[in-house]
N, C-alpha and C positions, 0 to 999 in steps of 0.2 A: 228192318238191317239183314241186308246181303254175306253170308259170308264165302268164301273162300279158304279152302287150304291147299299147303303147295307145299309135300315136304316139312318142315321145320317151321315152316308161317304160317298163318293166319292173317288174311287180310281184311277186315271189316270196314262195312260199308253205309251210309247211314244215307237210309232211304228218303223219307220224309219227314222224318220226326226231327223238332227243332235241338236243338246240340245237348241240351243241360235234358231232357229224356235221352237220347240214343247214350248219352253219358251211365246215365244213370240204371238202362235197360243193358250195355258193357260190363255191368260192374257188377251186377243181380245176376250175371251168368258168367264170369269171369272164371269160375271154375271148368267149364268147357272150355279151356284153353292154357289152364293156368302151366299145359307144361310145351305149349309154344311161342315161337318169339308171333307180338302179333305188329301186324297196321293197322291203323287207325285212318283210313282213307277217307279227309274228307274235303277233296279239290273239287265233286260238285256242286257247292257248297261254301257261300259268303261264311267267314266267320273272322272271327276277332283275336285280339288277345286272353281276352275276359273266357271264353267260348275254351282255348286251348287250353287254359289256366284249370278249367272243370277234369281235366285227367291229371290231373299232376296226383291225388292218392292214389289212383291205378296206377299208375304209370311207377312209383315207388313200390309200391306191394310187387306189380310184377315182377322188376328190376330186382325185389330183393331174393326176387326164386330165382336169382340166375339166367334171369331171360330177358330178352327184349321189348323194349315197346317204344314205340315209332310213331310222329302222324306227321300225316301229308298234307298239306293247307298251301292253297295257292300264291294268295299275297299275304304277306305279316311282315311285321317290321323284326325279321329275323334273331338281330342285337335286342332287344329287351324280353327275347322270350330266357324263362327261369334254365339257369343252364343243367336242373336236372332234365330238363326235359325234351329227348332229343325229339326237337318238327324240322321239315323237310321240305323242297317247293314239289319232288317226284316221286314217286317209286320205283326208283331206278335209284333215289340216291337213298330211299330206306332202304331196301335190301345190299343195297353198301355198307351201311351202320352195320345193318345187323350182321356180314361178314368179318366185318374189322373186330362188332363185342365176340364173335364166337372166337377168332382167332385167339383174343383178348384169354377170351376163358380159357381156351384150351394153351397155354402158354401162365397160363397160375397167374393173370392179370386183377 
């Protein structure tokens, strides 16, 4: 797993592990990222909706802490993704979602 921190955001990239193992590793190490917004970058591997849904419990836990959790994937049916998961096709869009959610939190929403 590669970790890159920029300001209030941490980007996690899977290296060569299966997505299920990567999800388990991120879940185990969640305490290191609990105060940061998290972007899980899966753009360099092929994933399906089932793999994306593996991150659902972690995303819910992270969002309860009033921090953003966004998953970046290349090709997926974005309409089939559960509404509580933020899944986007690019890092730029992930940063945009985090910025919008930070504004909403600042305004008290």
